[in-house]
N, CA, C, O and CB atoms as a CASP TS submission, in Angstrom:
PFRMAT TS
TARGET T0000
AUTHOR 0000-0000-0000
METHOD Language model
MODEL 1
PARENT N/A
ATOM      1  N   MET     1      46.844  69.361 -14.676  1.00  0.00           N
ATOM      2  CA  MET     1      47.978  70.258 -14.687  1.00  0.00           C
ATOM      3  C   MET     1      47.747  71.324 -15.749  1.00  0.00           C
ATOM      4  O   MET     1      47.393  71.006 -16.884  1.00  0.00           O
ATOM      5  CB  MET     1      49.295  69.488 -14.944  1.00  0.00           C
ATOM      6  N   GLU     2      47.946  72.582 -15.386  1.00  0.00           N
ATOM      7  CA  GLU     2      47.769  73.662 -16.351  1.00  0.00           C
ATOM      8  C   GLU     2      49.106  73.957 -17.028  1.00  0.00           C
ATOM      9  O   GLU     2      50.140  74.072 -16.370  1.00  0.00           O
ATOM     10  CB  GLU     2      47.206  74.937 -15.662  1.00  0.00           C
ATOM     11  N   ILE     3      49.064  74.075 -18.332  1.00  0.00           N
ATOM     12  CA  ILE     3      50.246  74.380 -19.130  1.00  0.00           C
ATOM     13  C   ILE     3      50.098  75.803 -19.657  1.00  0.00           C
ATOM     14  O   ILE     3      49.020  76.194 -20.105  1.00  0.00           O
ATOM     15  CB  ILE     3      50.431  73.352 -20.305  1.00  0.00           C
ATOM     16  N   THR     4      51.176  76.571 -19.601  1.00  0.00           N
ATOM     17  CA  THR     4      51.166  77.941 -20.113  1.00  0.00           C
ATOM     18  C   THR     4      52.311  78.098 -21.101  1.00  0.00           C
ATOM     19  O   THR     4      53.441  77.697 -20.822  1.00  0.00           O
ATOM     20  CB  THR     4      51.284  78.982 -18.954  1.00  0.00           C
ATOM     21  N   LYS     5      52.014  78.682 -22.254  1.00  0.00           N
ATOM     22  CA  LYS     5      53.024  78.918 -23.279  1.00  0.00           C
ATOM     23  C   LYS     5      52.859  80.339 -23.810  1.00  0.00           C
ATOM     24  O   LYS     5      51.747  80.863 -23.879  1.00  0.00           O
ATOM     25  CB  LYS     5      52.911  77.873 -24.434  1.00  0.00           C
ATOM     26  N   ASN     6      53.973  80.951 -24.183  1.00  0.00           N
ATOM     27  CA  ASN     6      53.947  82.220 -24.890  1.00  0.00           C
ATOM     28  C   ASN     6      54.004  81.900 -26.378  1.00  0.00           C
ATOM     29  O   ASN     6      54.885  81.166 -26.825  1.00  0.00           O
ATOM     30  CB  ASN     6      55.133  83.160 -24.451  1.00  0.00           C
ATOM     31  N   VAL     7      53.072  82.447 -27.141  1.00  0.00           N
ATOM     32  CA  VAL     7      53.018  82.153 -28.571  1.00  0.00           C
ATOM     33  C   VAL     7      52.808  83.434 -29.366  1.00  0.00           C
ATOM     34  O   VAL     7      52.321  84.435 -28.840  1.00  0.00           O
ATOM     35  CB  VAL     7      51.897  81.143 -28.878  1.00  0.00           C
ATOM     36  N   ARG     8      53.178  83.388 -30.624  1.00  0.00           N
ATOM     37  CA  ARG     8      52.897  84.464 -31.573  1.00  0.00           C
ATOM     38  C   ARG     8      52.091  83.834 -32.691  1.00  0.00           C
ATOM     39  O   ARG     8      52.540  82.877 -33.322  1.00  0.00           O
ATOM     40  CB  ARG     8      54.222  85.151 -32.116  1.00  0.00           C
ATOM     41  N   ILE     9      50.892  84.370 -32.943  1.00  0.00           N
ATOM     42  CA  ILE     9      50.022  83.872 -33.998  1.00  0.00           C
ATOM     43  C   ILE     9      50.118  84.834 -35.173  1.00  0.00           C
ATOM     44  O   ILE     9      50.011  86.047 -34.992  1.00  0.00           O
ATOM     45  CB  ILE     9      48.544  83.722 -33.502  1.00  0.00           C
ATOM     46  N   TYR    10      50.316  84.304 -36.370  1.00  0.00           N
ATOM     47  CA  TYR    10      50.387  85.105 -37.592  1.00  0.00           C
ATOM     48  C   TYR    10      49.100  84.896 -38.376  1.00  0.00           C
ATOM     49  O   TYR    10      48.759  83.771 -38.739  1.00  0.00           O
ATOM     50  CB  TYR    10      51.637  84.723 -38.454  1.00  0.00           C
ATOM     51  N   PHE    11      48.396  85.976 -38.630  1.00  0.00           N
ATOM     52  CA  PHE    11      47.181  85.915 -39.427  1.00  0.00           C
ATOM     53  C   PHE    11      47.512  86.386 -40.834  1.00  0.00           C
ATOM     54  O   PHE    11      48.072  87.467 -41.020  1.00  0.00           O
ATOM     55  CB  PHE    11      46.042  86.776 -38.797  1.00  0.00           C
ATOM     56  N   LYS    12      47.163  85.570 -41.826  1.00  0.00           N
ATOM     57  CA  LYS    12      47.396  85.915 -43.228  1.00  0.00           C
ATOM     58  C   LYS    12      46.050  86.020 -43.919  1.00  0.00           C
ATOM     59  O   LYS    12      45.158  85.203 -43.692  1.00  0.00           O
ATOM     60  CB  LYS    12      48.309  84.862 -43.936  1.00  0.00           C
ATOM     61  N   PHE    13      45.913  87.013 -44.747  1.00  0.00           N
ATOM     62  CA  PHE    13      44.693  87.198 -45.517  1.00  0.00           C
ATOM     63  C   PHE    13      45.052  87.191 -46.989  1.00  0.00           C
ATOM     64  O   PHE    13      45.948  87.919 -47.415  1.00  0.00           O
ATOM     65  CB  PHE    13      43.968  88.516 -45.124  1.00  0.00           C
ATOM     66  N   GLY    14      44.368  86.381 -47.762  1.00  0.00           N
ATOM     67  CA  GLY    14      44.633  86.328 -49.191  1.00  0.00           C
ATOM     68  C   GLY    14      45.451  85.110 -49.560  1.00  0.00           C
ATOM     69  O   GLY    14      45.318  84.050 -48.949  1.00  0.00           O
ATOM     70  N   GLU    15      46.287  85.263 -50.549  1.00  0.00           N
ATOM     71  CA  GLU    15      47.082  84.165 -51.087  1.00  0.00           C
ATOM     72  C   GLU    15      48.134  83.711 -50.080  1.00  0.00           C
ATOM     73  O   GLU    15      48.599  84.504 -49.261  1.00  0.00           O
ATOM     74  CB  GLU    15      47.754  84.583 -52.401  1.00  0.00           C
ATOM     75  N   PRO    16      48.509  82.424 -50.142  1.00  0.00           N
ATOM     76  CA  PRO    16      49.494  81.901 -49.188  1.00  0.00           C
ATOM     77  C   PRO    16      50.863  82.580 -49.260  1.00  0.00           C
ATOM     78  O   PRO    16      51.576  82.632 -48.258  1.00  0.00           O
ATOM     79  CB  PRO    16      49.669  80.436 -49.415  1.00  0.00           C
ATOM     80  N   ASP    17      51.237  83.096 -50.423  1.00  0.00           N
ATOM     81  CA  ASP    17      52.568  83.707 -50.587  1.00  0.00           C
ATOM     82  C   ASP    17      52.515  85.234 -50.501  1.00  0.00           C
ATOM     83  O   ASP    17      53.196  85.919 -51.264  1.00  0.00           O
ATOM     84  CB  ASP    17      53.177  83.289 -51.930  1.00  0.00           C
ATOM     85  N   ILE    18      51.721  85.765 -49.591  1.00  0.00           N
ATOM     86  CA  ILE    18      51.556  87.208 -49.478  1.00  0.00           C
ATOM     87  C   ILE    18      52.784  87.858 -48.856  1.00  0.00           C
ATOM     88  O   ILE    18      53.613  87.193 -48.234  1.00  0.00           O
ATOM     89  CB  ILE    18      50.318  87.535 -48.654  1.00  0.00           C
ATOM     90  N   ASP    19      52.884  89.167 -49.037  1.00  0.00           N
ATOM     91  CA  ASP    19      53.985  89.929 -48.467  1.00  0.00           C
ATOM     92  C   ASP    19      53.848  90.004 -46.950  1.00  0.00           C
ATOM     93  O   ASP    19      52.756  89.865 -46.398  1.00  0.00           O
ATOM     94  CB  ASP    19      54.036  91.341 -49.072  1.00  0.00           C
ATOM     95  N   GLU    20      54.979  90.226 -46.293  1.00  0.00           N
ATOM     96  CA  GLU    20      54.979  90.349 -44.833  1.00  0.00           C
ATOM     97  C   GLU    20      54.085  91.487 -44.367  1.00  0.00           C
ATOM     98  O   GLU    20      53.516  91.413 -43.278  1.00  0.00           O
ATOM     99  CB  GLU    20      56.396  90.565 -44.319  1.00  0.00           C
ATOM    100  N   GLU    21      53.950  92.543 -45.172  1.00  0.00           N
ATOM    101  CA  GLU    21      53.127  93.677 -44.752  1.00  0.00           C
ATOM    102  C   GLU    21      51.640  93.330 -44.695  1.00  0.00           C
ATOM    103  O   GLU    21      50.862  94.041 -44.057  1.00  0.00           O
ATOM    104  CB  GLU    21      53.341  94.845 -45.694  1.00  0.00           C
ATOM    105  N   ASP    22      51.244  92.251 -45.352  1.00  0.00           N
ATOM    106  CA  ASP    22      49.855  91.799 -45.322  1.00  0.00           C
ATOM    107  C   ASP    22      49.607  90.773 -44.215  1.00  0.00           C
ATOM    108  O   ASP    22      48.520  90.204 -44.121  1.00  0.00           O
ATOM    109  CB  ASP    22      49.472  91.205 -46.668  1.00  0.00           C
ATOM    110  N   MET    23      50.622  90.541 -43.380  1.00  0.00           N
ATOM    111  CA  MET    23      50.498  89.584 -42.304  1.00  0.00           C
ATOM    112  C   MET    23      50.291  90.351 -40.999  1.00  0.00           C
ATOM    113  O   MET    23      50.938  91.369 -40.754  1.00  0.00           O
ATOM    114  CB  MET    23      51.749  88.661 -42.226  1.00  0.00           C
ATOM    115  N   HIS    24      49.393  89.854 -40.180  1.00  0.00           N
ATOM    116  CA  HIS    24      49.115  90.468 -38.890  1.00  0.00           C
ATOM    117  C   HIS    24      49.478  89.461 -37.810  1.00  0.00           C
ATOM    118  O   HIS    24      49.216  88.266 -37.951  1.00  0.00           O
ATOM    119  CB  HIS    24      47.617  90.914 -38.773  1.00  0.00           C
ATOM    120  N   GLU    25      50.080  89.947 -36.734  1.00  0.00           N
ATOM    121  CA  GLU    25      50.508  89.027 -35.695  1.00  0.00           C
ATOM    122  C   GLU    25      49.998  89.484 -34.337  1.00  0.00           C
ATOM    123  O   GLU    25      49.746  90.665 -34.099  1.00  0.00           O
ATOM    124  CB  GLU    25      52.032  88.906 -35.680  1.00  0.00           C
ATOM    125  N   ILE    26      49.857  88.512 -33.470  1.00  0.00           N
ATOM    126  CA  ILE    26      49.439  88.795 -32.106  1.00  0.00           C
ATOM    127  C   ILE    26      50.272  87.908 -31.178  1.00  0.00           C
ATOM    128  O   ILE    26      50.423  86.709 -31.412  1.00  0.00           O
ATOM    129  CB  ILE    26      47.894  88.547 -31.911  1.00  0.00           C
ATOM    130  N   ASP    27      50.798  88.515 -30.139  1.00  0.00           N
ATOM    131  CA  ASP    27      51.529  87.769 -29.119  1.00  0.00           C
ATOM    132  C   ASP    27      50.589  87.562 -27.944  1.00  0.00           C
ATOM    133  O   ASP    27      49.886  88.484 -27.531  1.00  0.00           O
ATOM    134  CB  ASP    27      52.840  88.516 -28.677  1.00  0.00           C
ATOM    135  N   LEU    28      50.578  86.359 -27.412  1.00  0.00           N
ATOM    136  CA  LEU    28      49.744  86.099 -26.247  1.00  0.00           C
ATOM    137  C   LEU    28      50.317  84.985 -25.420  1.00  0.00           C
ATOM    138  O   LEU    28      51.143  84.194 -25.878  1.00  0.00           O
ATOM    139  CB  LEU    28      48.330  85.763 -26.661  1.00  0.00           C
ATOM    140  N   GLN    29      49.863  84.942 -24.201  1.00  0.00           N
ATOM    141  CA  GLN    29      50.201  83.834 -23.316  1.00  0.00           C
ATOM    142  C   GLN    29      48.949  82.978 -23.239  1.00  0.00           C
ATOM    143  O   GLN    29      47.880  83.464 -22.869  1.00  0.00           O
ATOM    144  CB  GLN    29      50.679  84.328 -21.879  1.00  0.00           C
ATOM    145  N   ILE    30      49.081  81.714 -23.584  1.00  0.00           N
ATOM    146  CA  ILE    30      47.918  80.834 -23.624  1.00  0.00           C
ATOM    147  C   ILE    30      48.096  79.736 -22.584  1.00  0.00           C
ATOM    148  O   ILE    30      49.171  79.147 -22.467  1.00  0.00           O
ATOM    149  CB  ILE    30      47.720  80.227 -25.043  1.00  0.00           C
ATOM    150  N   SER    31      47.050  79.470 -21.844  1.00  0.00           N
ATOM    151  CA  SER    31      47.063  78.422 -20.828  1.00  0.00           C
ATOM    152  C   SER    31      45.928  77.456 -21.094  1.00  0.00           C
ATOM    153  O   SER    31      44.852  77.854 -21.541  1.00  0.00           O
ATOM    154  CB  SER    31      46.950  79.019 -19.405  1.00  0.00           C
ATOM    155  N   TRP    32      46.168  76.200 -20.823  1.00  0.00           N
ATOM    156  CA  TRP    32      45.118  75.194 -20.948  1.00  0.00           C
ATOM    157  C   TRP    32      45.426  74.074 -19.978  1.00  0.00           C
ATOM    158  O   TRP    32      46.560  73.904 -19.530  1.00  0.00           O
ATOM    159  CB  TRP    32      45.006  74.657 -22.410  1.00  0.00           C
ATOM    160  N   ASN    33      44.397  73.319 -19.665  1.00  0.00           N
ATOM    161  CA  ASN    33      44.551  72.183 -18.762  1.00  0.00           C
ATOM    162  C   ASN    33      45.003  70.966 -19.547  1.00  0.00           C
ATOM    163  O   ASN    33      44.406  70.612 -20.564  1.00  0.00           O
ATOM    164  CB  ASN    33      43.234  71.888 -18.015  1.00  0.00           C
ATOM    165  N   ASP    34      46.059  70.330 -19.070  1.00  0.00           N
ATOM    166  CA  ASP    34      46.544  69.096 -19.667  1.00  0.00           C
ATOM    167  C   ASP    34      45.654  67.969 -19.166  1.00  0.00           C
ATOM    168  O   ASP    34      45.633  67.677 -17.970  1.00  0.00           O
ATOM    169  CB  ASP    34      48.053  68.836 -19.319  1.00  0.00           C
ATOM    170  N   SER    35      44.928  67.341 -20.064  1.00  0.00           N
ATOM    171  CA  SER    35      43.961  66.334 -19.660  1.00  0.00           C
ATOM    172  C   SER    35      44.596  64.979 -19.367  1.00  0.00           C
ATOM    173  O   SER    35      43.876  64.023 -19.078  1.00  0.00           O
ATOM    174  CB  SER    35      42.921  66.179 -20.725  1.00  0.00           C
ATOM    175  N   LYS    36      45.908  64.868 -19.433  1.00  0.00           N
ATOM    176  CA  LYS    36      46.571  63.603 -19.082  1.00  0.00           C
ATOM    177  C   LYS    36      46.226  63.197 -17.655  1.00  0.00           C
ATOM    178  O   LYS    36      46.115  62.012 -17.341  1.00  0.00           O
ATOM    179  CB  LYS    36      48.103  63.727 -19.242  1.00  0.00           C
ATOM    180  N   ALA    37      46.058  64.199 -16.801  1.00  0.00           N
ATOM    181  CA  ALA    37      45.771  63.912 -15.400  1.00  0.00           C
ATOM    182  C   ALA    37      44.437  63.188 -15.241  1.00  0.00           C
ATOM    183  O   ALA    37      44.244  62.465 -14.263  1.00  0.00           O
ATOM    184  CB  ALA    37      45.765  65.205 -14.587  1.00  0.00           C
ATOM    185  N   THR    38      43.518  63.366 -16.181  1.00  0.00           N
ATOM    186  CA  THR    38      42.213  62.713 -16.099  1.00  0.00           C
ATOM    187  C   THR    38      42.157  61.435 -16.924  1.00  0.00           C
ATOM    188  O   THR    38      41.094  60.826 -17.050  1.00  0.00           O
ATOM    189  CB  THR    38      41.128  63.663 -16.557  1.00  0.00           C
ATOM    190  N   GLY    39      43.292  61.022 -17.487  1.00  0.00           N
ATOM    191  CA  GLY    39      43.334  59.779 -18.248  1.00  0.00           C
ATOM    192  C   GLY    39      42.998  59.941 -19.715  1.00  0.00           C
ATOM    193  O   GLY    39      43.010  58.954 -20.451  1.00  0.00           O
ATOM    194  N   GLN    40      42.697  61.155 -20.170  1.00  0.00           N
ATOM    195  CA  GLN    40      42.419  61.385 -21.581  1.00  0.00           C
ATOM    196  C   GLN    40      43.716  61.798 -22.265  1.00  0.00           C
ATOM    197  O   GLN    40      44.719  62.059 -21.601  1.00  0.00           O
ATOM    198  CB  GLN    40      41.311  62.470 -21.772  1.00  0.00           C
ATOM    199  N   SER    41      43.692  61.857 -23.591  1.00  0.00           N
ATOM    200  CA  SER    41      44.897  62.270 -24.296  1.00  0.00           C
ATOM    201  C   SER    41      45.136  63.760 -24.077  1.00  0.00           C
ATOM    202  O   SER    41      44.190  64.532 -23.917  1.00  0.00           O
ATOM    203  CB  SER    41      44.787  61.951 -25.804  1.00  0.00           C
ATOM    204  N   ALA    42      46.386  64.151 -24.071  1.00  0.00           N
ATOM    205  CA  ALA    42      46.752  65.538 -23.792  1.00  0.00           C
ATOM    206  C   ALA    42      46.323  66.460 -24.927  1.00  0.00           C
ATOM    207  O   ALA    42      46.374  66.087 -26.099  1.00  0.00           O
ATOM    208  CB  ALA    42      48.259  65.655 -23.563  1.00  0.00           C
ATOM    209  N   LEU    43      45.909  67.648 -24.570  1.00  0.00           N
ATOM    210  CA  LEU    43      45.549  68.673 -25.540  1.00  0.00           C
ATOM    211  C   LEU    43      46.840  69.301 -26.056  1.00  0.00           C
ATOM    212  O   LEU    43      47.655  69.778 -25.266  1.00  0.00           O
ATOM    213  CB  LEU    43      44.600  69.753 -24.910  1.00  0.00           C
ATOM    214  N   SER    44      47.032  69.304 -27.363  1.00  0.00           N
ATOM    215  CA  SER    44      48.262  69.851 -27.928  1.00  0.00           C
ATOM    216  C   SER    44      48.205  71.368 -27.971  1.00  0.00           C
ATOM    217  O   SER    44      47.131  71.964 -27.894  1.00  0.00           O
ATOM    218  CB  SER    44      48.506  69.291 -29.333  1.00  0.00           C
ATOM    219  N   LEU    45      49.368  71.984 -28.093  1.00  0.00           N
ATOM    220  CA  LEU    45      49.435  73.439 -28.215  1.00  0.00           C
ATOM    221  C   LEU    45      48.674  73.894 -29.454  1.00  0.00           C
ATOM    222  O   LEU    45      47.970  74.903 -29.412  1.00  0.00           O
ATOM    223  CB  LEU    45      50.902  73.917 -28.278  1.00  0.00           C
ATOM    224  N   ASP    46      48.809  73.158 -30.557  1.00  0.00           N
ATOM    225  CA  ASP    46      48.097  73.514 -31.784  1.00  0.00           C
ATOM    226  C   ASP    46      46.583  73.538 -31.557  1.00  0.00           C
ATOM    227  O   ASP    46      45.901  74.459 -32.007  1.00  0.00           O
ATOM    228  CB  ASP    46      48.447  72.528 -32.908  1.00  0.00           C
ATOM    229  N   THR    47      46.065  72.535 -30.866  1.00  0.00           N
ATOM    230  CA  THR    47      44.632  72.481 -30.575  1.00  0.00           C
ATOM    231  C   THR    47      44.228  73.606 -29.642  1.00  0.00           C
ATOM    232  O   THR    47      43.163  74.199 -29.815  1.00  0.00           O
ATOM    233  CB  THR    47      44.257  71.131 -29.961  1.00  0.00           C
ATOM    234  N   ALA    48      45.062  73.911 -28.654  1.00  0.00           N
ATOM    235  CA  ALA    48      44.768  75.013 -27.737  1.00  0.00           C
ATOM    236  C   ALA    48      44.700  76.341 -28.492  1.00  0.00           C
ATOM    237  O   ALA    48      43.839  77.172 -28.203  1.00  0.00           O
ATOM    238  CB  ALA    48      45.833  75.086 -26.624  1.00  0.00           C
ATOM    239  N   ILE    49      45.604  76.546 -29.457  1.00  0.00           N
ATOM    240  CA  ILE    49      45.590  77.783 -30.258  1.00  0.00           C
ATOM    241  C   ILE    49      44.353  77.814 -31.151  1.00  0.00           C
ATOM    242  O   ILE    49      43.716  78.860 -31.274  1.00  0.00           O
ATOM    243  CB  ILE    49      46.880  77.899 -31.119  1.00  0.00           C
ATOM    244  N   GLN    50      44.001  76.696 -31.775  1.00  0.00           N
ATOM    245  CA  GLN    50      42.792  76.648 -32.602  1.00  0.00           C
ATOM    246  C   GLN    50      41.560  76.984 -31.769  1.00  0.00           C
ATOM    247  O   GLN    50      40.688  77.725 -32.222  1.00  0.00           O
ATOM    248  CB  GLN    50      42.632  75.260 -33.250  1.00  0.00           C
ATOM    249  N   ASN    51      41.485  76.447 -30.560  1.00  0.00           N
ATOM    250  CA  ASN    51      40.362  76.761 -29.672  1.00  0.00           C
ATOM    251  C   ASN    51      40.336  78.241 -29.322  1.00  0.00           C
ATOM    252  O   ASN    51      39.269  78.853 -29.297  1.00  0.00           O
ATOM    253  CB  ASN    51      40.441  75.923 -28.392  1.00  0.00           C
ATOM    254  N   TRP    52      41.513  78.827 -29.049  1.00  0.00           N
ATOM    255  CA  TRP    52      41.587  80.249 -28.707  1.00  0.00           C
ATOM    256  C   TRP    52      41.094  81.107 -29.872  1.00  0.00           C
ATOM    257  O   TRP    52      40.305  82.031 -29.673  1.00  0.00           O
ATOM    258  CB  TRP    52      43.032  80.640 -28.330  1.00  0.00           C
ATOM    259  N   VAL    53      41.556  80.802 -31.089  1.00  0.00           N
ATOM    260  CA  VAL    53      41.133  81.569 -32.271  1.00  0.00           C
ATOM    261  C   VAL    53      39.630  81.447 -32.451  1.00  0.00           C
ATOM    262  O   VAL    53      38.955  82.449 -32.691  1.00  0.00           O
ATOM    263  CB  VAL    53      41.869  81.079 -33.548  1.00  0.00           C
ATOM    264  N   GLN    54      39.100  80.250 -32.340  1.00  0.00           N
ATOM    265  CA  GLN    54      37.670  80.033 -32.517  1.00  0.00           C
ATOM    266  C   GLN    54      36.853  80.827 -31.498  1.00  0.00           C
ATOM    267  O   GLN    54      35.788  81.348 -31.828  1.00  0.00           O
ATOM    268  CB  GLN    54      37.346  78.547 -32.404  1.00  0.00           C
ATOM    269  N   GLN    55      37.343  80.922 -30.270  1.00  0.00           N
ATOM    270  CA  GLN    55      36.608  81.603 -29.211  1.00  0.00           C
ATOM    271  C   GLN    55      36.810  83.117 -29.200  1.00  0.00           C
ATOM    272  O   GLN    55      35.968  83.837 -28.664  1.00  0.00           O
ATOM    273  CB  GLN    55      37.010  81.043 -27.887  1.00  0.00           C
ATOM    274  N   ASN    56      37.909  83.620 -29.778  1.00  0.00           N
ATOM    275  CA  ASN    56      38.264  85.023 -29.601  1.00  0.00           C
ATOM    276  C   ASN    56      38.339  85.858 -30.874  1.00  0.00           C
ATOM    277  O   ASN    56      38.432  87.083 -30.801  1.00  0.00           O
ATOM    278  CB  ASN    56      39.551  85.098 -28.924  1.00  0.00           C
ATOM    279  N   VAL    57      38.299  85.215 -32.040  1.00  0.00           N
ATOM    280  CA  VAL    57      38.388  85.964 -33.294  1.00  0.00           C
ATOM    281  C   VAL    57      37.017  85.945 -33.951  1.00  0.00           C
ATOM    282  O   VAL    57      36.429  84.887 -34.175  1.00  0.00           O
ATOM    283  CB  VAL    57      39.480  85.364 -34.249  1.00  0.00           C
ATOM    284  N   SER    58      36.532  87.120 -34.248  1.00  0.00           N
ATOM    285  CA  SER    58      35.236  87.203 -34.910  1.00  0.00           C
ATOM    286  C   SER    58      35.377  88.049 -36.176  1.00  0.00           C
ATOM    287  O   SER    58      36.374  88.744 -36.372  1.00  0.00           O
ATOM    288  CB  SER    58      34.158  87.804 -33.956  1.00  0.00           C
ATOM    289  N   TYR    59      34.384  87.975 -37.004  1.00  0.00           N
ATOM    290  CA  TYR    59      34.396  88.776 -38.221  1.00  0.00           C
ATOM    291  C   TYR    59      32.969  89.147 -38.574  1.00  0.00           C
ATOM    292  O   TYR    59      32.003  88.554 -38.094  1.00  0.00           O
ATOM    293  CB  TYR    59      35.077  88.015 -39.391  1.00  0.00           C
ATOM    294  N   HIS    60      32.877  90.129 -39.414  1.00  0.00           N
ATOM    295  CA  HIS    60      31.587  90.591 -39.918  1.00  0.00           C
ATOM    296  C   HIS    60      31.762  90.750 -41.420  1.00  0.00           C
ATOM    297  O   HIS    60      32.809  91.198 -41.886  1.00  0.00           O
ATOM    298  CB  HIS    60      31.118  91.949 -39.227  1.00  0.00           C
ATOM    299  N   TRP    61      30.749  90.386 -42.163  1.00  0.00           N
ATOM    300  CA  TRP    61      30.839  90.588 -43.598  1.00  0.00           C
ATOM    301  C   TRP    61      29.522  91.141 -44.111  1.00  0.00           C
ATOM    302  O   TRP    61      28.465  90.962 -43.506  1.00  0.00           O
ATOM    303  CB  TRP    61      31.200  89.276 -44.320  1.00  0.00           C
ATOM    304  N   GLU    62      29.619  91.805 -45.226  1.00  0.00           N
ATOM    305  CA  GLU    62      28.424  92.292 -45.912  1.00  0.00           C
ATOM    306  C   GLU    62      28.711  92.301 -47.402  1.00  0.00           C
ATOM    307  O   GLU    62      29.846  92.510 -47.831  1.00  0.00           O
ATOM    308  CB  GLU    62      28.008  93.717 -45.409  1.00  0.00           C
ATOM    309  N   GLU    63      27.705  92.081 -48.154  1.00  0.00           N
ATOM    310  CA  GLU    63      27.843  92.089 -49.605  1.00  0.00           C
ATOM    311  C   GLU    63      27.875  93.534 -50.073  1.00  0.00           C
ATOM    312  O   GLU    63      27.072  94.356 -49.630  1.00  0.00           O
ATOM    313  CB  GLU    63      26.684  91.300 -50.294  1.00  0.00           C
ATOM    314  N   VAL    64      28.793  93.838 -50.958  1.00  0.00           N
ATOM    315  CA  VAL    64      28.908  95.198 -51.477  1.00  0.00           C
ATOM    316  C   VAL    64      28.652  95.174 -52.976  1.00  0.00           C
ATOM    317  O   VAL    64      28.959  94.201 -53.664  1.00  0.00           O
ATOM    318  CB  VAL    64      30.306  95.807 -51.163  1.00  0.00           C
ATOM    319  N   GLN    65      28.089  96.254 -53.455  1.00  0.00           N
ATOM    320  CA  GLN    65      27.840  96.369 -54.881  1.00  0.00           C
ATOM    321  C   GLN    65      28.807  97.371 -55.462  1.00  0.00           C
ATOM    322  O   GLN    65      29.044  98.440 -54.900  1.00  0.00           O
ATOM    323  CB  GLN    65      26.382  96.782 -55.166  1.00  0.00           C
ATOM    324  N   GLU    66      29.361  97.001 -56.600  1.00  0.00           N
ATOM    325  CA  GLU    66      30.324  97.887 -57.247  1.00  0.00           C
ATOM    326  C   GLU    66      29.598  99.047 -57.881  1.00  0.00           C
ATOM    327  O   GLU    66      28.524  98.903 -58.467  1.00  0.00           O
ATOM    328  CB  GLU    66      31.155  97.132 -58.297  1.00  0.00           C
ATOM    329  N   GLU    67      30.226 100.214 -57.744  1.00  0.00           N
ATOM    330  CA  GLU    67      29.650 101.399 -58.377  1.00  0.00           C
ATOM    331  C   GLU    67      30.042 101.397 -59.853  1.00  0.00           C
ATOM    332  O   GLU    67      31.147 100.998 -60.221  1.00  0.00           O
ATOM    333  CB  GLU    67      30.129 102.714 -57.668  1.00  0.00           C
ATOM    334  N   GLU    68      29.113 101.850 -60.682  1.00  0.00           N
ATOM    335  CA  GLU    68      29.406 101.873 -62.129  1.00  0.00           C
ATOM    336  C   GLU    68      29.896 103.209 -62.550  1.00  0.00           C
ATOM    337  O   GLU    68      30.192 103.415 -63.727  1.00  0.00           O
ATOM    338  CB  GLU    68      28.186 101.504 -62.945  1.00  0.00           C
TER
END
């Protein structure tokens, strides 16, 4: 059985108590297959969101040198 939920994900960068202006949000509709039908434990919404972030959010970094 496929489950579909509408969710809003809040991305925070920096300290846990940051201002709302430093928070980024994304609204999406997420669907996943409920594995109860196959006899396995059901995939939770939290796990489905973690999987979505892992598969869809990327980053790039580079080391920078401070100018003197």
